[in-house]
N, CA and C atoms as a LAMMPS dump frame, in Angstrom:
ITEM: TIMESTEP
0
ITEM: NUMBER OF ATOMS
240
ITEM: BOX BOUNDS ff ff ff
-5.0000000000000000e+02 5.0000000000000000e+02
-5.0000000000000000e+02 5.0000000000000000e+02
-5.0000000000000000e+02 5.0000000000000000e+02
ITEM: ATOMS id mol type element x y z
1 1 1 N -451.792 11.259 -261.623
2 1 2 C -452.657 10.447 -262.465
3 1 3 C -453.271 11.338 -263.542
4 2 1 N -453.445 10.79 -264.733
5 2 2 C -454.024 11.561 -265.824
6 2 3 C -455.525 11.712 -265.626
7 3 1 N -456.105 12.735 -266.226
8 3 2 C -457.553 12.919 -266.095
9 3 3 C -458.315 11.697 -266.605
10 4 1 N -459.431 11.463 -266.003
11 4 2 C -460.295 10.353 -266.392
12 4 3 C -460.926 10.694 -267.738
13 5 1 N -460.866 9.77 -268.675
14 5 2 C -461.407 10.008 -270.001
15 5 3 C -462.925 9.85 -270.014
16 6 1 N -463.581 10.757 -270.695
17 6 2 C -465.037 10.7 -270.823
18 6 3 C -465.465 9.386 -271.457
19 7 1 N -464.695 8.913 -272.422
20 7 2 C -465.026 7.652 -273.098
21 7 3 C -465.087 6.496 -272.098
22 8 1 N -464.142 6.454 -271.161
23 8 2 C -464.106 5.386 -270.17
24 8 3 C -465.315 5.468 -269.242
25 9 1 N -465.651 6.664 -268.807
26 9 2 C -466.823 6.845 -267.941
27 9 3 C -468.093 6.48 -268.7
28 10 1 N -468.158 6.837 -269.963
29 10 2 C -469.317 6.478 -270.775
30 10 3 C -469.457 4.957 -270.862
31 11 1 N -468.349 4.263 -271.022
32 11 2 C -468.378 2.797 -271.059
33 11 3 C -468.882 2.23 -269.734
34 12 1 N -468.459 2.805 -268.617
35 12 2 C -468.941 2.348 -267.306
36 12 3 C -470.435 2.634 -267.156
37 13 1 N -470.88 3.782 -267.646
38 13 2 C -472.31 4.102 -267.607
39 13 3 C -473.113 3.105 -268.44
40 14 1 N -472.595 2.755 -269.606
41 14 2 C -473.278 1.782 -270.458
42 14 3 C -473.347 0.421 -269.772
43 15 1 N -472.276 0.039 -269.119
44 15 2 C -472.29 -1.234 -268.391
45 15 3 C -473.294 -1.192 -267.238
46 16 1 N -473.294 -0.11 -266.479
47 16 2 C -474.184 0.013 -265.324
48 16 3 C -475.658 0.034 -265.714
49 17 1 N -475.954 0.619 -266.871
50 17 2 C -477.354 0.724 -267.305
51 17 3 C -477.742 -0.392 -268.28
52 18 1 N -476.807 -1.297 -268.528
53 18 2 C -477.02 -2.41 -269.457
54 18 3 C -477.394 -1.908 -270.851
55 19 1 N -476.75 -0.82 -271.246
56 19 2 C -476.948 -0.248 -272.584
57 19 3 C -475.951 -0.865 -273.555
58 20 1 N -476.308 -0.892 -274.807
59 20 2 C -475.383 -1.37 -275.832
60 20 3 C -474.197 -0.41 -275.926
61 21 1 N -473.013 -0.947 -276.204
62 21 2 C -471.841 -0.083 -276.366
63 21 3 C -472.08 0.99 -277.431
64 22 1 N -471.676 2.202 -277.107
65 22 2 C -471.793 3.31 -278.046
66 22 3 C -473.146 3.99 -278.069
67 23 1 N -474.052 3.61 -277.174
68 23 2 C -475.388 4.201 -277.212
69 23 3 C -475.545 5.444 -276.337
70 24 1 N -474.636 5.658 -275.409
71 24 2 C -474.727 6.849 -274.556
72 24 3 C -473.725 7.878 -275.065
73 25 1 N -474.228 9.009 -275.502
74 25 2 C -473.359 10.098 -275.962
75 25 3 C -472.755 10.798 -274.745
76 26 1 N -471.53 11.323 -274.864
77 26 2 C -470.886 11.995 -273.74
78 26 3 C -471.693 13.164 -273.172
79 27 1 N -472.51 13.795 -274.019
80 27 2 C -473.29 14.943 -273.553
81 27 3 C -474.777 14.617 -273.354
82 28 1 N -475.116 13.329 -273.408
83 28 2 C -476.515 12.93 -273.196
84 28 3 C -476.935 13.206 -271.755
85 29 1 N -478.178 13.573 -271.575
86 29 2 C -478.724 13.802 -270.242
87 29 3 C -478.949 12.461 -269.569
88 30 1 N -478.187 12.171 -268.528
89 30 2 C -478.293 10.873 -267.864
90 30 3 C -479.688 10.56 -267.331
91 31 1 N -480.425 11.534 -266.794
92 31 2 C -481.771 11.206 -266.341
93 31 3 C -482.673 10.669 -267.456
94 32 1 N -482.313 10.927 -268.706
95 32 2 C -483.1 10.435 -269.84
96 32 3 C -482.633 9.07 -270.35
97 33 1 N -481.52 8.553 -269.805
98 33 2 C -480.977 7.277 -270.256
99 33 3 C -481.752 6.132 -269.61
100 34 1 N -482.22 5.218 -270.454
101 34 2 C -482.92 4.046 -269.94
102 34 3 C -481.951 3.244 -269.068
103 35 1 N -482.399 2.877 -267.893
104 35 2 C -481.557 2.137 -266.965
105 35 3 C -480.843 3.013 -265.953
106 36 1 N -480.931 4.348 -266.106
107 36 2 C -480.314 5.258 -265.137
108 36 3 C -481.314 5.474 -264.007
109 37 1 N -481.517 4.383 -263.261
110 37 2 C -482.407 4.383 -262.112
111 37 3 C -481.565 4.083 -260.882
112 38 1 N -482.189 3.845 -259.751
113 38 2 C -481.412 3.639 -258.529
114 38 3 C -480.445 2.465 -258.655
115 39 1 N -480.858 1.387 -259.3
116 39 2 C -479.954 0.24 -259.468
117 39 3 C -478.802 0.575 -260.415
118 40 1 N -479.091 1.286 -261.487
119 40 2 C -478.036 1.687 -262.415
120 40 3 C -477.037 2.616 -261.753
121 41 1 N -477.538 3.506 -260.926
122 41 2 C -476.664 4.444 -260.22
123 41 3 C -475.755 3.715 -259.234
124 42 1 N -476.335 2.78 -258.482
125 42 2 C -475.545 2.004 -257.515
126 42 3 C -474.48 1.193 -258.25
127 43 1 N -474.855 0.587 -259.363
128 43 2 C -473.898 -0.196 -260.146
129 43 3 C -472.787 0.706 -260.676
130 44 1 N -473.143 1.901 -261.146
131 44 2 C -472.141 2.832 -261.654
132 44 3 C -471.173 3.249 -260.545
133 45 1 N -471.691 3.582 -259.383
134 45 2 C -470.834 3.95 -258.249
135 45 3 C -469.869 2.809 -257.937
136 46 1 N -470.379 1.589 -257.944
137 46 2 C -469.547 0.414 -257.672
138 46 3 C -468.461 0.242 -258.729
139 47 1 N -468.817 0.41 -259.997
140 47 2 C -467.834 0.285 -261.078
141 47 3 C -466.751 1.357 -260.987
142 48 1 N -467.148 2.585 -260.653
143 48 2 C -466.174 3.672 -260.508
144 48 3 C -465.243 3.383 -259.329
145 49 1 N -465.807 2.924 -258.224
146 49 2 C -464.993 2.604 -257.046
147 49 3 C -464.008 1.485 -257.369
148 50 1 N -464.482 0.466 -258.055
149 50 2 C -463.622 -0.663 -258.429
150 50 3 C -462.49 -0.224 -259.355
151 51 1 N -462.81 0.608 -260.314
152 51 2 C -461.815 1.016 -261.321
153 51 3 C -460.854 2.085 -260.813
154 52 1 N -461.375 3.07 -260.062
155 52 2 C -460.559 4.231 -259.694
156 52 3 C -460.258 4.349 -258.195
157 53 1 N -460.908 3.533 -257.373
158 53 2 C -460.64 3.589 -255.935
159 53 3 C -461.239 4.793 -255.234
160 54 1 N -462.242 5.42 -255.847
161 54 2 C -462.937 6.548 -255.236
162 54 3 C -464.436 6.251 -255.25
163 55 1 N -465.168 6.924 -254.386
164 55 2 C -466.605 6.702 -254.333
165 55 3 C -467.357 7.999 -254.604
166 56 1 N -468.232 7.939 -255.573
167 56 2 C -469.108 9.072 -255.867
168 56 3 C -470.19 9.153 -254.803
169 57 1 N -470.59 10.357 -254.469
170 57 2 C -471.666 10.567 -253.5
171 57 3 C -473.002 10.726 -254.22
172 58 1 N -474.075 10.69 -253.46
173 58 2 C -475.399 10.944 -254.033
174 58 3 C -475.434 12.344 -254.645
175 59 1 N -474.761 13.279 -254.02
176 59 2 C -474.673 14.647 -254.55
177 59 3 C -473.997 14.65 -255.931
178 60 1 N -472.904 13.892 -256.059
179 60 2 C -472.212 13.805 -257.351
180 60 3 C -473.15 13.255 -258.421
181 61 1 N -473.874 12.21 -258.086
182 61 2 C -474.788 11.581 -259.043
183 61 3 C -475.884 12.555 -259.467
184 62 1 N -476.39 13.317 -258.52
185 62 2 C -477.46 14.278 -258.81
186 62 3 C -476.95 15.468 -259.628
187 63 1 N -475.758 15.942 -259.319
188 63 2 C -475.221 17.144 -259.957
189 63 3 C -474.566 16.895 -261.319
190 64 1 N -474.001 15.736 -261.514
191 64 2 C -473.304 15.425 -262.77
192 64 3 C -474.274 14.701 -263.697
193 65 1 N -474.864 15.442 -264.593
194 65 2 C -475.964 14.889 -265.396
195 65 3 C -475.552 14.427 -266.791
196 66 1 N -474.25 14.433 -267.082
197 66 2 C -473.752 13.903 -268.356
198 66 3 C -472.494 13.085 -268.072
199 67 1 N -472.105 12.258 -269.036
200 67 2 C -470.862 11.494 -268.889
201 67 3 C -469.668 12.438 -268.788
202 68 1 N -469.705 13.531 -269.533
203 68 2 C -468.614 14.517 -269.478
204 68 3 C -468.468 15.085 -268.073
205 69 1 N -469.577 15.465 -267.472
206 69 2 C -469.549 16.017 -266.115
207 69 3 C -469.101 14.961 -265.111
208 70 1 N -469.542 13.727 -265.315
209 70 2 C -469.171 12.638 -264.417
210 70 3 C -467.668 12.373 -264.509
211 71 1 N -467.118 12.384 -265.721
212 71 2 C -465.682 12.171 -265.901
213 71 3 C -464.882 13.276 -265.216
214 72 1 N -465.36 14.49 -265.318
215 72 2 C -464.693 15.609 -264.659
216 72 3 C -464.682 15.425 -263.146
217 73 1 N -465.815 15.006 -262.599
218 73 2 C -465.902 14.803 -261.145
219 73 3 C -465.019 13.656 -260.691
220 74 1 N -465.008 12.569 -261.42
221 74 2 C -464.15 11.431 -261.058
222 74 3 C -462.684 11.872 -261.12
223 75 1 N -462.331 12.652 -262.122
224 75 2 C -460.959 13.178 -262.221
225 75 3 C -460.592 13.986 -260.984
226 76 1 N -461.509 14.822 -260.527
227 76 2 C -461.273 15.616 -259.316
228 76 3 C -461.021 14.695 -258.12
229 77 1 N -461.843 13.652 -258.014
230 77 2 C -461.715 12.746 -256.864
231 77 3 C -460.406 11.962 -256.873
232 78 1 N -459.927 11.574 -258.055
233 78 2 C -458.684 10.815 -258.118
234 78 3 C -457.462 11.722 -258.162
235 79 1 N -457.708 13.028 -258.232
236 79 2 C -456.6 13.978 -258.208
237 79 3 C -455.973 14.212 -259.555
238 80 1 N -456.761 13.979 -260.619
239 80 2 C -456.225 14.146 -261.975
240 80 3 C -456.389 15.524 -262.518
């Protein structure tokens, strides 16, 4: 499988946090994103699981603080 694109993960983050498309930069600090709270995180985990068939852990959410880092971690989990 090809690596997970940062753009795709950013789109999932925007959906999970109910942000307008294009408002989350790939290198933005996720803790500073409005809507990146416990509900946004749970929604993001669900969207990633639905799309890629893998589940992010609480550790992944805490350690991956940008969309770029999150895309890298999802790629690792799917074997890309």
